[in-house]
KOLKE-335254 format. One record per residue (C-alpha): z, y negated, x; residue in three letters. Coordinates in steps of 0.05 Angstrom, whole numbers, padded with zeros to 5 digits, always signed. Layout:
REM residues N
ZYXALA;...
***
This chain:
REM residues 416
-00256-00329-00775MET;-00296-00356-00716THR;-00259-00403-00669PRO;-00289-00466-00639THR;-00299-00469-00564LEU;-00238-00515-00553PRO;-00195-00466-00593GLU;-00223-00408-00551LEU;-00207-00446-00486CYS;-00137-00463-00509ARG;-00119-00392-00530VAL;-00149-00356-00470PHE;-00120-00408-00424GLY;-00052-00392-00453ARG;-00065-00317-00444ILE;-00086-00328-00372GLY;-00024-00367-00354MET;+00024-00317-00389LEU;-00010-00252-00367SER;+00046-00226-00322PHE;+00070-00154-00320GLY;+00007-00113-00310GLY;-00047-00088-00358PRO;+00001-00059-00410ALA;+00036-00126-00420ALA;-00030-00164-00417GLN;-00063-00119-00469ILE;-00002-00128-00514SER;-00004-00204-00506LEU;-00078-00206-00525MET;-00064-00163-00586HIS;-00011-00212-00609GLN;-00056-00272-00598GLU;-00123-00244-00623LEU;-00103-00194-00678VAL;-00034-00211-00703GLU;-00029-00287-00699ARG;-00103-00302-00712ARG;-00153-00262-00753PRO;-00204-00265-00696TRP;-00209-00189-00685LEU;-00191-00132-00732ASP;-00148-00074-00708GLU;-00203-00022-00703GLN;-00250-00068-00664THR;-00194-00085-00616TYR;-00176-00011-00604LEU;-00249+00009-00595ARG;-00259-00048-00546ALA;-00198-00025-00507LEU;-00226+00046-00504SER;-00292+00019-00478LEU;-00257-00023-00424CYS;-00217+00038-00401MET;-00283+00076-00392LEU;-00313+00021-00349LEU;-00297+00006-00276PRO;-00256-00056-00263GLY;-00192-00087-00291PRO;-00189-00066-00364GLU;-00147-00125-00388ALA;-00195-00176-00359MET;-00255-00139-00388GLN;-00220-00135-00456LEU;-00211-00211-00454ALA;-00285-00218-00436THR;-00306-00173-00493TYR;-00263-00211-00542ALA;-00294-00277-00520GLY;-00364-00248-00524TRP;-00351-00219-00593ARG;-00327-00287-00618LEU;-00375-00336-00584LYS;-00429-00296-00548GLY;-00441-00299-00473VAL;-00410-00368-00466VAL;-00347-00344-00500GLY;-00344-00282-00455GLY;-00351-00325-00393LEU;-00296-00372-00416ILE;-00248-00318-00436ALA;-00258-00275-00373GLY;-00255-00335-00326SER;-00192-00364-00357LEU;-00158-00296-00352PHE;-00170-00295-00276VAL;-00167-00368-00253LEU;-00092-00383-00260PRO;-00073-00323-00217GLY;-00129-00339-00167ALA;-00103-00409-00157LEU;-00032-00384-00145ILE;-00059-00331-00095ILE;-00095-00387-00057THR;-00029-00424-00048VAL;+00010-00361-00030LEU;-00040-00342+00024VAL;-00033-00411+00056GLY;+00042-00406+00057LEU;+00041-00334+00081TYR;-00007-00350+00139ALA;+00036-00409+00160ALA;+00106-00380+00154TYR;+00098-00305+00146GLY;+00118-00289+00218ASP;+00185-00325+00216LEU;+00244-00277+00221PRO;+00277-00300+00157MET;+00211-00296+00119VAL;+00200-00226+00146GLN;+00270-00208+00122ALA;+00252-00231+00052GLY;+00188-00191+00055PHE;+00226-00129+00073LEU;+00259-00133+00005GLY;+00191-00143-00028ILE;+00162-00083+00009LYS;+00220-00039-00013ALA;+00208-00061-00085THR;+00133-00046-00080VAL;+00150+00027-00064ILE;+00189+00032-00130ILE;+00136-00006-00169ILE;+00082+00043-00148VAL;+00127+00102-00164ILE;+00139+00071-00233GLN;+00063+00067-00242ALA;+00057+00141-00224VAL;+00111+00159-00276ARG;+00080+00119-00332LYS;+00009+00143-00320LEU;+00029+00216-00311SER;+00064+00217-00378ARG;+00000+00195-00412LYS;-00052+00230-00370ALA;-00020+00297-00348LEU;-00011+00326-00418THR;-00042+00394-00401LYS;-00038+00441-00341PRO;-00110+00429-00321ARG;-00097+00355-00315TYR;-00036+00368-00272ARG;-00080+00412-00228LEU;-00132+00357-00221ILE;-00077+00307-00202ALA;-00051+00355-00149GLY;-00120+00366-00120LEU;-00133+00291-00121GLY;-00069+00280-00081PHE;-00086+00333-00029LEU;-00158+00308-00023ALA;-00138+00238-00002ILE;-00071+00253+00031PHE;-00088+00313+00074ALA;-00165+00313+00077LEU;-00177+00238+00078ASN;-00235+00246+00029LEU;-00264+00180+00005PRO;-00238+00154-00062PHE;-00307+00148-00094PRO;-00321+00222-00080LEU;-00255+00242-00113ILE;-00270+00200-00174ILE;-00341+00228-00180LEU;-00316+00300-00176CYS;-00262+00288-00228ALA;-00311+00254-00276ALA;-00361+00311-00269LEU;-00306+00362-00281TRP;-00283+00325-00344GLY;-00354+00317-00370TYR;-00374+00390-00359VAL;-00310+00420-00387THR;-00308+00376-00450ALA;-00291+00414-00513GLY;-00317+00387-00579ASP;-00380+00347-00564THR;-00399+00328-00635SER;-00418+00255-00642VAL;-00388+00211-00696THR;-00440+00167-00729GLU;-00429+00092-00734HIS;-00467+00041-00774THR;-00471-00014-00721SER;-00536-00023-00685SER;-00550-00054-00617PRO;-00618-00079-00641ALA;-00607-00148-00613LEU;-00587-00122-00544ALA;-00633-00133-00484HIS;-00603-00084-00434PRO;-00658-00088-00380VAL;-00658-00163-00381GLN;-00582-00167-00381THR;-00576-00118-00323ALA;-00629-00153-00282ALA;-00598-00222-00290ILE;-00527-00201-00275TRP;-00544-00154-00218MET;-00583-00212-00186ALA;-00525-00260-00197LEU;-00476-00210-00168TRP;-00513-00185-00107LEU;-00563-00239-00085MET;-00507-00285-00056PRO;-00484-00226-00014LEU;-00554-00215+00012VAL;-00559-00290+00027ALA;-00494-00287+00068LEU;-00522-00231+00110GLY;-00587-00267+00122LEU;-00549-00331+00141ALA;-00511-00293+00195GLY;-00444-00297+00160GLN;-00426-00226+00180ASP;-00352-00226+00162LEU;-00365-00257+00093LEU;-00422-00209+00081ALA;-00380-00149+00101ASP;-00323-00171+00056LEU;-00371-00183-00002GLY;-00406-00116+00003TRP;-00340-00079+00010PHE;-00309-00111-00051PHE;-00375-00101-00089ALA;-00371-00026-00075ARG;-00298-00028-00094LEU;-00315-00059-00161ALA;-00359+00001-00179VAL;-00304+00053-00167VAL;-00243+00015-00194THR;-00226+00067-00248PHE;-00153+00076-00267GLY;-00128+00007-00249GLY;-00114-00029-00184ALA;-00061+00020-00160TYR;-00113+00075-00156ALA;-00163+00036-00116VAL;-00110+00006-00070LEU;-00108+00072-00031ALA;-00183+00066-00017TYR;-00177-00008-00002MET;-00119+00004+00046THR;-00156+00061+00080GLN;-00216+00016+00092THR;-00187-00053+00108VAL;-00130-00027+00152VAL;-00158+00035+00186GLU;-00234+00025+00185THR;-00246-00050+00192TYR;-00177-00069+00220HIS;-00181-00135+00181TRP;-00106-00136+00167ILE;-00045-00094+00185SER;-00007-00044+00143THR;+00051-00091+00134ASP;+00005-00147+00111GLN;-00028-00100+00060MET;+00040-00084+00030ILE;+00060-00157+00030ASP;-00006-00174-00006ALA;+00009-00125-00062LEU;+00080-00151-00069GLY;+00057-00223-00076LEU;+00000-00204-00123ALA;+00053-00172-00168GLU;+00085-00240-00178THR;+00023-00276-00204THR;-00009-00276-00273PRO;-00076-00242-00283GLY;-00102-00175-00260PRO;-00068-00141-00201LEU;-00137-00131-00170ILE;-00130-00204-00147LEU;-00100-00171-00086VAL;-00172-00168-00062THR;-00173-00244-00059GLN;-00108-00244-00018PHE;-00135-00193+00031VAL;-00201-00230+00039ALA;-00169-00298+00047MET;-00119-00273+00099LEU;-00175-00238+00137THR;-00218-00301+00137GLY;-00160-00347+00156GLN;-00139-00302+00215GLN;-00212-00299+00239SER;-00234-00372+00231GLY;-00182-00417+00200GLY;-00170-00446+00131VAL;-00243-00461+00113ALA;-00266-00389+00128LEU;-00205-00364+00089GLY;-00224-00403+00027LEU;-00296-00380+00033ALA;-00274-00308+00041ALA;-00229-00313-00021GLY;-00287-00341-00062ALA;-00332-00284-00039VAL;-00280-00232-00058ALA;-00271-00263-00127LEU;-00346-00264-00138TRP;-00357-00192-00114ALA;-00298-00166-00154THR;-00304-00201-00221PHE;-00378-00217-00233VAL;-00392-00142-00245PRO;-00339-00144-00300CYS;-00384-00191-00339PHE;-00443-00146-00324LEU;-00409-00084-00353TRP;-00385-00120-00416ILE;-00449-00157-00432PHE;-00488-00093-00420LEU;-00443-00045-00457ALA;-00413-00090-00511GLY;-00471-00083-00561PRO;-00465-00008-00555TYR;-00389-00005-00567LEU;-00390+00040-00628ASP;-00441+00088-00599LYS;-00403+00094-00533ILE;-00337+00105-00569ALA;-00368+00163-00607ALA;-00387+00202-00544ARG;-00331+00253-00531PRO;-00361+00275-00464ARG;-00352+00205-00436LEU;-00280+00204-00460ALA;-00269+00273-00428ALA;-00299+00248-00362ALA;-00250+00190-00364MET;-00191+00237-00376ARG;-00212+00275-00314GLY;-00215+00211-00274VAL;-00148+00188-00299THR;-00115+00254-00279ALA;-00144+00249-00208ALA;-00120+00176-00205VAL;-00048+00199-00215VAL;-00053+00240-00151GLY;-00086+00181-00114VAL;-00030+00133-00135ILE;+00022+00185-00114LEU;-00011+00185-00045ASN;-00006+00109-00044LEU;+00069+00111-00059SER;+00081+00163-00004VAL;+00039+00122+00045TRP;+00076+00057+00028PHE;+00143+00093+00032GLY;+00131+00122+00101MET;+00106+00056+00130ASN;+00164+00015+00101VAL;+00221+00064+00115LEU;+00200+00088+00184PHE;+00182+00048+00246GLY;+00135+00101+00272GLN;+00086+00145+00232VAL;+00044+00195+00270GLY;-00010+00244+00247VAL;-00006+00320+00245LEU;-00077+00346+00253ALA;-00096+00418+00240TRP;-00170+00434+00230GLY;-00196+00392+00172PRO;-00125+00372+00153LEU;-00096+00306+00177SER;-00027+00293+00149VAL;+00015+00230+00165PRO;+00082+00249+00193LEU;+00139+00199+00203PRO;+00186+00200+00263ASP;+00253+00213+00228LEU;+00291+00179+00285SER;+00255+00114+00269SER;+00285+00109+00199LEU;+00301+00036+00180ASP;+00370+00037+00147ILE;+00361-00034+00118LYS;+00295-00015+00087ALA;+00326+00048+00057LEU;+00384+00009+00028ALA;+00337-00042-00003LEU;+00293+00012-00032THR;+00353+00045-00065ILE;+00375-00022-00093ALA;+00304-00035-00120ALA;+00303+00032-00154SER;+00369+00015-00189VAL;+00341-00052-00213LEU;+00277-00023-00240ILE;+00296+00047-00264PHE;+00368+00037-00286ARG;+00375-00037-00303LEU;+00303-00044-00329LYS;+00288-00109-00293PHE;+00218-00135-00296GLY;+00175-00131-00234PHE;+00173-00205-00219ALA;+00249-00212-00227THR;+00262-00150-00185ALA;+00216-00176-00129LEU;+00252-00243-00128ALA;+00321-00211-00126LEU;+00302-00161-00073MET;+00272-00216-00030SER;+00339-00252-00033LEU;+00374-00186-00017ALA;+00331-00179+00045GLY;+00351-00249+00067LEU;+00424-00234+00054ALA;+00421-00171+00098LEU;+00388-00211+00154GLU;+00442-00264+00151ILE;+00498-00212+00151LEU;
***
């Protein structure tokens, strides 16, 4: 059954507005809408598409929506489905940044954000637990995760280098490399033409910004374009690299603002990587007011999500052939194992910066390890973190509910 364009818009608009809870919940929602309720995709096609999207850089749920739309109605369908998956969350982020910039420094607002920051620590730890259960099934994967953690935590190696090494390790050490034959043929694909068109659409606006003298917008665009190429393993993995760059290298925003951005992005529908829009808008607004903030948000969205269409429209016709390549799957397993270590680093980094007022650095040769001042422990932050862990781990509250409750708890502590 092939839907009409109005039907496609209605269904993917619904998916975009209800896509809370991260990629697992989003993928489940799309399965209900596209496979169970409507005979638009069969089970095997859906699962193969999901495998392909997990091999590609970028948010897998958004790319899965794009693939489904492309499969149903071609390029127009892919554009509609992918855009509707992102736009509701992007509009909410735009409003949240305006409110945050206007009122974020007020003491009571900061108290509420302390509860959000405490919850973010637990949310990231939960992500580590879930991913490690799936990815660290063998001792060699646990070794890769440990090495990934040490590489970024103690050696400050760049995230792209860690991902590249893990992918090469997985590819080289793959076991069975026999290829399963499939009957589908990408005869109608035009890969060179597709790549040329979408690469130009993606990168030429960034070149134009640089030529026009818009240095901040160009820097934001090129950074998020690089980020889009290495976003394997979900937004949590790349957040460590993003934080390292926007806070410590460019000094666009502060550590506290970065944690706040993640907490607010958790409350919106759509992919968590929309945190890039929040960071860009806040950077622009602090540098040049509301107009520059809106322009920066648009640049971040363009640089982050246009390549998602490129990957899908380029790889979609080759879905069956890609799914049959065990070395690619092995490379992805290596990347996923390293990502567990990178996310663990993120949780440790968040924890130290939320729980302690002062965090120094212990340097020894090539090693550079962050070291908190134990005397600067924030008792309120510790109490809120423990409460957040109870809500999420023991009482099984959803992330959005836990964030709201912990924000109220932070306000209550401030009043008391």
